[in-house]
ZADO-1210 file (C-alpha; in nm, 4 decimals, padded with zeros to 6 digits):
<atoms>
<atom x="12.7902" y="14.0948" z="-01.8745" code="MET" pos="1"/>
<atom x="13.0014" y="13.8017" z="-01.7541" code="ILE" pos="2"/>
<atom x="13.3592" y="13.8713" z="-01.6510" code="ASP" pos="3"/>
<atom x="13.5507" y="13.5865" z="-01.8106" code="TYR" pos="4"/>
<atom x="13.8800" y="13.7086" z="-01.6664" code="THR" pos="5"/>
<atom x="13.7728" y="13.6134" z="-01.3142" code="ASN" pos="6"/>
<atom x="13.6453" y="13.2771" z="-01.4333" code="GLN" pos="7"/>
<atom x="13.9744" y="13.2121" z="-01.6113" code="LYS" pos="8"/>
<atom x="14.1736" y="13.3048" z="-01.2990" code="ASP" pos="9"/>
<atom x="13.9546" y="13.0762" z="-01.0876" code="LYS" pos="10"/>
<atom x="14.0113" y="12.7916" z="-01.3333" code="PHE" pos="11"/>
<atom x="14.3886" y="12.8427" z="-01.3157" code="ILE" pos="12"/>
<atom x="14.3804" y="12.8482" z="-00.9336" code="GLU" pos="13"/>
<atom x="14.1793" y="12.5256" z="-00.9280" code="ASP" pos="14"/>
<atom x="14.4252" y="12.3594" z="-01.1664" code="GLU" pos="15"/>
<atom x="14.7190" y="12.4609" z="-00.9485" code="ILE" pos="16"/>
<atom x="14.5479" y="12.3259" z="-00.6365" code="ARG" pos="17"/>
<atom x="14.4842" y="11.9932" z="-00.8090" code="GLU" pos="18"/>
<atom x="14.8472" y="11.9570" z="-00.9158" code="ARG" pos="19"/>
<atom x="15.0184" y="12.0646" z="-00.5961" code="ILE" pos="20"/>
<atom x="14.9840" y="11.8689" z="-00.2743" code="MET" pos="21"/>
<atom x="15.1422" y="11.9538" z="00.0543" code="ILE" pos="22"/>
<atom x="15.1207" y="11.7914" z="00.3932" code="ASP" pos="23"/>
<atom x="15.1125" y="12.0439" z="00.6749" code="VAL" pos="24"/>
<atom x="15.3588" y="11.9269" z="00.9358" code="THR" pos="25"/>
<atom x="15.3451" y="12.0094" z="01.3075" code="PRO" pos="26"/>
<atom x="15.6527" y="12.2270" z="01.2568" code="LYS" pos="27"/>
<atom x="15.4685" y="12.4282" z="00.9891" code="MET" pos="28"/>
<atom x="15.1734" y="12.4783" z="01.2223" code="ARG" pos="29"/>
<atom x="15.4073" y="12.5926" z="01.4977" code="GLU" pos="30"/>
<atom x="15.5880" y="12.8367" z="01.2688" code="LEU" pos="31"/>
<atom x="15.2602" y="12.9758" z="01.1339" code="LEU" pos="32"/>
<atom x="15.1355" y="13.0286" z="01.4892" code="THR" pos="33"/>
<atom x="15.4576" y="13.2063" z="01.5859" code="LYS" pos="34"/>
<atom x="15.4421" y="13.4285" z="01.2771" code="ILE" pos="35"/>
<atom x="15.0776" y="13.5138" z="01.3423" code="ASP" pos="36"/>
<atom x="15.1475" y="13.5954" z="01.7080" code="ASN" pos="37"/>
<atom x="15.4431" y="13.8146" z="01.6147" code="LEU" pos="38"/>
<atom x="15.2332" y="13.9971" z="01.3547" code="ASN" pos="39"/>
<atom x="14.9703" y="14.0701" z="01.6197" code="GLN" pos="40"/>
<atom x="15.2369" y="14.1826" z="01.8657" code="LEU" pos="41"/>
<atom x="15.3943" y="14.4057" z="01.6024" code="ASP" pos="42"/>
<atom x="15.0529" y="14.5585" z="01.5323" code="TYR" pos="43"/>
<atom x="14.9896" y="14.6255" z="01.9013" code="LEU" pos="44"/>
<atom x="15.3374" y="14.7562" z="01.9853" code="CYS" pos="45"/>
<atom x="15.4092" y="14.9425" z="01.6679" code="GLY" pos="46"/>
<atom x="15.6834" y="14.8509" z="01.4271" code="GLU" pos="47"/>
<atom x="15.9756" y="14.6934" z="01.6094" code="ASP" pos="48"/>
<atom x="16.2953" y="14.5777" z="01.4383" code="ASP" pos="49"/>
<atom x="16.3445" y="14.2839" z="01.6752" code="ASP" pos="50"/>
<atom x="15.9933" y="14.1547" z="01.6069" code="ILE" pos="51"/>
<atom x="16.0458" y="14.2008" z="01.2336" code="LEU" pos="52"/>
<atom x="16.3781" y="14.0128" z="01.2437" code="ASP" pos="53"/>
<atom x="16.2229" y="13.7245" z="01.4347" code="LEU" pos="54"/>
<atom x="15.9238" y="13.7144" z="01.1984" code="THR" pos="55"/>
<atom x="16.1565" y="13.7010" z="00.8975" code="ASN" pos="56"/>
<atom x="16.3554" y="13.4201" z="01.0605" code="LYS" pos="57"/>
<atom x="16.0397" y="13.2136" z="01.1137" code="PHE" pos="58"/>
<atom x="15.9207" y="13.2875" z="00.7584" code="ARG" pos="59"/>
<atom x="16.2519" y="13.1622" z="00.6238" code="SER" pos="60"/>
<atom x="16.2222" y="12.8442" z="00.8307" code="GLU" pos="61"/>
<atom x="15.8653" y="12.7985" z="00.7072" code="LEU" pos="62"/>
<atom x="15.9769" y="12.8421" z="00.3470" code="LYS" pos="63"/>
<atom x="16.2446" y="12.5746" z="00.3952" code="ASP" pos="64"/>
<atom x="15.9918" y="12.3411" z="00.5558" code="GLU" pos="65"/>
<atom x="15.7481" y="12.3972" z="00.2687" code="LEU" pos="66"/>
<atom x="16.0064" y="12.3041" z="00.0089" code="PHE" pos="67"/>
<atom x="16.0875" y="11.9853" z="00.1981" code="LEU" pos="68"/>
<atom x="15.7227" y="11.8779" z="00.1946" code="ASN" pos="69"/>
<atom x="15.6053" y="11.9988" z="-00.1471" code="LEU" pos="70"/>
<atom x="15.4856" y="11.7394" z="-00.3957" code="PHE" pos="71"/>
<atom x="15.4146" y="11.8399" z="-00.7546" code="ILE" pos="72"/>
</atoms>
């Protein structure tokens, strides 16, 4: 039996990708790298509030940068 739900979801995802374009800026790459590094550090050191605060700060900056460069 074919699962049409998954095919429908895939179609919707493809449509969204076609309609939304975004240029990844060097600042976005830098923020993503920082977030990834902090996530790894948090995993290795255990949950740390300072790491979490810094990660949230970088995520907020990334969100702002995304909105500046989003084309629909």
